[in-house]
C-alpha beads as a LAMMPS data file, in Angstrom:
LAMMPS data file: protein, C-alpha beads

179 atoms
178 bonds

1 atom types
1 bond types

-500.0 500.0 xlo xhi
-500.0 500.0 ylo yhi
-500.0 500.0 zlo zhi

Masses

1 110.0

Atoms # bond

1 1 1 412.948 -341.174 215.263
2 1 1 416.275 -340.315 213.443
3 1 1 419.489 -342.361 213.552
4 1 1 422.693 -341.296 212.058
5 1 1 426.116 -342.849 211.878
6 1 1 429.200 -341.784 210.145
7 1 1 431.377 -344.263 208.800
8 1 1 434.756 -345.063 210.355
9 1 1 437.274 -342.431 209.211
10 1 1 440.769 -343.528 209.170
11 1 1 444.118 -341.537 208.101
12 1 1 447.712 -341.745 208.072
13 1 1 450.257 -338.880 208.181
14 1 1 454.014 -338.645 207.976
15 1 1 455.760 -335.480 209.357
16 1 1 458.995 -334.334 211.028
17 1 1 459.350 -331.656 213.482
18 1 1 463.240 -331.291 212.736
19 1 1 465.308 -331.204 209.559
20 1 1 467.759 -333.544 211.304
21 1 1 465.489 -336.287 212.895
22 1 1 463.372 -338.764 210.658
23 1 1 459.739 -338.298 210.390
24 1 1 457.052 -339.566 212.815
25 1 1 454.225 -341.770 211.673
26 1 1 450.826 -340.934 212.833
27 1 1 447.626 -343.018 212.339
28 1 1 444.132 -342.076 213.472
29 1 1 440.387 -343.029 213.339
30 1 1 437.257 -341.708 214.337
31 1 1 433.652 -343.209 214.848
32 1 1 430.536 -341.099 215.487
33 1 1 427.187 -342.161 216.433
34 1 1 423.931 -340.020 217.097
35 1 1 420.226 -340.605 217.486
36 1 1 417.365 -338.345 218.037
37 1 1 413.818 -338.940 219.268
38 1 1 410.811 -336.556 218.971
39 1 1 407.625 -337.428 220.595
40 1 1 404.399 -335.133 220.411
41 1 1 401.366 -335.679 222.208
42 1 1 398.084 -333.528 221.477
43 1 1 396.498 -332.788 224.704
44 1 1 393.676 -330.872 223.339
45 1 1 392.930 -328.981 220.172
46 1 1 395.156 -326.079 221.400
47 1 1 397.754 -327.752 223.649
48 1 1 400.642 -330.031 222.726
49 1 1 403.227 -331.881 224.938
50 1 1 406.486 -332.573 223.425
51 1 1 409.464 -334.845 224.661
52 1 1 412.846 -334.695 222.593
53 1 1 415.667 -336.918 223.476
54 1 1 419.087 -336.854 221.804
55 1 1 422.456 -338.664 222.175
56 1 1 425.654 -339.034 220.517
57 1 1 429.040 -340.896 221.013
58 1 1 432.506 -340.317 219.543
59 1 1 435.288 -342.760 219.685
60 1 1 438.754 -341.472 218.462
61 1 1 442.019 -343.259 218.438
62 1 1 445.315 -341.470 217.424
63 1 1 448.839 -343.105 217.775
64 1 1 452.243 -342.117 216.735
65 1 1 455.395 -343.906 216.113
66 1 1 458.817 -342.038 216.357
67 1 1 461.980 -343.718 215.317
68 1 1 465.059 -341.862 216.679
69 1 1 468.631 -343.010 215.513
70 1 1 471.391 -342.637 218.038
71 1 1 472.668 -340.150 219.425
72 1 1 469.236 -338.402 219.846
73 1 1 467.718 -341.089 222.129
74 1 1 469.055 -344.236 224.091
75 1 1 466.168 -346.280 222.446
76 1 1 465.276 -346.598 218.742
77 1 1 461.495 -345.939 219.020
78 1 1 458.804 -344.271 221.030
79 1 1 455.116 -345.102 220.560
80 1 1 452.198 -343.045 221.826
81 1 1 448.390 -343.868 221.711
82 1 1 445.649 -341.233 222.383
83 1 1 442.180 -342.783 222.549
84 1 1 439.252 -340.739 223.651
85 1 1 435.473 -340.987 224.041
86 1 1 432.953 -338.213 224.034
87 1 1 429.355 -338.549 225.050
88 1 1 426.395 -336.029 224.802
89 1 1 422.863 -337.059 226.059
90 1 1 419.956 -334.543 226.532
91 1 1 416.198 -334.683 227.123
92 1 1 413.929 -331.724 226.729
93 1 1 410.107 -331.871 227.941
94 1 1 407.860 -328.936 227.063
95 1 1 404.139 -328.079 226.789
96 1 1 402.784 -325.139 224.772
97 1 1 399.367 -323.904 223.538
98 1 1 396.935 -321.103 223.279
99 1 1 395.784 -319.237 226.340
100 1 1 393.309 -316.649 224.917
101 1 1 392.618 -314.269 221.944
102 1 1 394.599 -311.064 222.157
103 1 1 393.928 -308.069 219.943
104 1 1 396.734 -309.354 217.478
105 1 1 395.806 -312.995 217.537
106 1 1 396.202 -315.936 219.889
107 1 1 398.138 -315.445 223.092
108 1 1 400.312 -318.555 223.558
109 1 1 402.282 -320.083 226.588
110 1 1 405.361 -322.342 226.367
111 1 1 406.980 -323.920 229.292
112 1 1 409.714 -326.585 229.380
113 1 1 413.167 -327.579 230.469
114 1 1 416.137 -329.454 229.647
115 1 1 418.760 -331.639 230.947
116 1 1 422.001 -332.365 229.211
117 1 1 425.064 -334.546 230.292
118 1 1 428.532 -334.273 228.567
119 1 1 431.521 -336.503 229.394
120 1 1 435.008 -336.671 228.119
121 1 1 437.574 -339.165 228.857
122 1 1 441.162 -339.438 227.323
123 1 1 444.102 -341.540 227.793
124 1 1 447.639 -341.149 226.783
125 1 1 449.785 -344.359 226.652
126 1 1 453.564 -344.298 225.945
127 1 1 455.970 -347.006 225.323
128 1 1 459.814 -346.457 224.759
129 1 1 462.241 -349.079 223.249
130 1 1 463.061 -351.554 220.622
131 1 1 460.922 -353.489 220.368
132 1 1 458.578 -351.394 222.373
133 1 1 457.695 -352.834 225.887
134 1 1 453.922 -352.966 227.010
135 1 1 452.382 -349.541 226.877
136 1 1 452.408 -347.561 230.192
137 1 1 449.550 -345.198 231.280
138 1 1 451.255 -341.630 230.998
139 1 1 448.231 -339.309 231.246
140 1 1 444.433 -339.751 231.965
141 1 1 441.638 -336.993 231.609
142 1 1 438.187 -337.538 232.848
143 1 1 435.661 -334.808 232.716
144 1 1 431.820 -334.473 232.785
145 1 1 429.374 -331.786 233.237
146 1 1 425.566 -331.557 233.763
147 1 1 423.330 -328.660 232.475
148 1 1 419.738 -328.186 233.596
149 1 1 417.576 -325.328 232.310
150 1 1 413.990 -324.201 232.495
151 1 1 412.155 -321.622 230.521
152 1 1 408.795 -319.985 230.064
153 1 1 407.559 -318.000 227.391
154 1 1 404.360 -315.734 226.912
155 1 1 403.556 -314.505 223.557
156 1 1 400.808 -311.757 223.473
157 1 1 400.354 -310.395 220.036
158 1 1 399.114 -306.719 220.172
159 1 1 398.911 -306.075 216.435
160 1 1 397.706 -308.397 213.826
161 1 1 395.800 -308.866 210.841
162 1 1 392.529 -307.996 212.544
163 1 1 393.554 -304.649 213.924
164 1 1 396.317 -303.439 211.498
165 1 1 398.124 -300.094 211.909
166 1 1 399.620 -298.119 209.160
167 1 1 403.281 -299.032 209.985
168 1 1 402.532 -302.680 210.667
169 1 1 400.544 -303.121 207.346
170 1 1 403.231 -301.291 205.378
171 1 1 406.149 -303.221 206.527
172 1 1 404.248 -306.573 207.427
173 1 1 406.012 -306.474 210.922
174 1 1 404.400 -308.370 213.699
175 1 1 404.702 -306.754 217.184
176 1 1 404.445 -308.931 220.263
177 1 1 405.501 -309.067 223.866
178 1 1 407.559 -311.858 225.461
179 1 1 408.503 -312.623 229.216

Bonds

1 1 1 2
2 1 2 3
3 1 3 4
4 1 4 5
5 1 5 6
6 1 6 7
7 1 7 8
8 1 8 9
9 1 9 10
10 1 10 11
11 1 11 12
12 1 12 13
13 1 13 14
14 1 14 15
15 1 15 16
16 1 16 17
17 1 17 18
18 1 18 19
19 1 19 20
20 1 20 21
21 1 21 22
22 1 22 23
23 1 23 24
24 1 24 25
25 1 25 26
26 1 26 27
27 1 27 28
28 1 28 29
29 1 29 30
30 1 30 31
31 1 31 32
32 1 32 33
33 1 33 34
34 1 34 35
35 1 35 36
36 1 36 37
37 1 37 38
38 1 38 39
39 1 39 40
40 1 40 41
41 1 41 42
42 1 42 43
43 1 43 44
44 1 44 45
45 1 45 46
46 1 46 47
47 1 47 48
48 1 48 49
49 1 49 50
50 1 50 51
51 1 51 52
52 1 52 53
53 1 53 54
54 1 54 55
55 1 55 56
56 1 56 57
57 1 57 58
58 1 58 59
59 1 59 60
60 1 60 61
61 1 61 62
62 1 62 63
63 1 63 64
64 1 64 65
65 1 65 66
66 1 66 67
67 1 67 68
68 1 68 69
69 1 69 70
70 1 70 71
71 1 71 72
72 1 72 73
73 1 73 74
74 1 74 75
75 1 75 76
76 1 76 77
77 1 77 78
78 1 78 79
79 1 79 80
80 1 80 81
81 1 81 82
82 1 82 83
83 1 83 84
84 1 84 85
85 1 85 86
86 1 86 87
87 1 87 88
88 1 88 89
89 1 89 90
90 1 90 91
91 1 91 92
92 1 92 93
93 1 93 94
94 1 94 95
95 1 95 96
96 1 96 97
97 1 97 98
98 1 98 99
99 1 99 100
100 1 100 101
101 1 101 102
102 1 102 103
103 1 103 104
104 1 104 105
105 1 105 106
106 1 106 107
107 1 107 108
108 1 108 109
109 1 109 110
110 1 110 111
111 1 111 112
112 1 112 113
113 1 113 114
114 1 114 115
115 1 115 116
116 1 116 117
117 1 117 118
118 1 118 119
119 1 119 120
120 1 120 121
121 1 121 122
122 1 122 123
123 1 123 124
124 1 124 125
125 1 125 126
126 1 126 127
127 1 127 128
128 1 128 129
129 1 129 130
130 1 130 131
131 1 131 132
132 1 132 133
133 1 133 134
134 1 134 135
135 1 135 136
136 1 136 137
137 1 137 138
138 1 138 139
139 1 139 140
140 1 140 141
141 1 141 142
142 1 142 143
143 1 143 144
144 1 144 145
145 1 145 146
146 1 146 147
147 1 147 148
148 1 148 149
149 1 149 150
150 1 150 151
151 1 151 152
152 1 152 153
153 1 153 154
154 1 154 155
155 1 155 156
156 1 156 157
157 1 157 158
158 1 158 159
159 1 159 160
160 1 160 161
161 1 161 162
162 1 162 163
163 1 163 164
164 1 164 165
165 1 165 166
166 1 166 167
167 1 167 168
168 1 168 169
169 1 169 170
170 1 170 171
171 1 171 172
172 1 172 173
173 1 173 174
174 1 174 175
175 1 175 176
176 1 176 177
177 1 177 178
178 1 178 179
């Protein structure tokens, strides 16, 4: 099992979009977490079942403060806050192993699938005035998707060390067929 965490990242930025207006102040932070689990079970000497699970989460927060003197705005300040969350979770079961001996080596089969879920949610809060009144929800985005897949792979080596050909021996290429 693997666990990873990146430390809280914070930053401050001061910029101006206009040579006339004073600069804006922007603050931000990001937190990311991730984990992975890999389980393997040996069914027989030639077959293995595997289960892989992964997940990650990101929490970001960004806010800005604009201070506008009259006559550019009726209030003295505008504050915005943009928090968002992003999640990814997935699970992948598979089974693989040897079927029979082909002319170039062991023929193998792998069968598996995957389920993955991603979600993203962002809010935008705005407050105008001096002192700023309570924040008002200005915009909200909420989106998710689910991805499912299945696969099968058949490996049948035709040329291998036991029945080498001139081209295969000279270049050490391995020829195989896959479906």
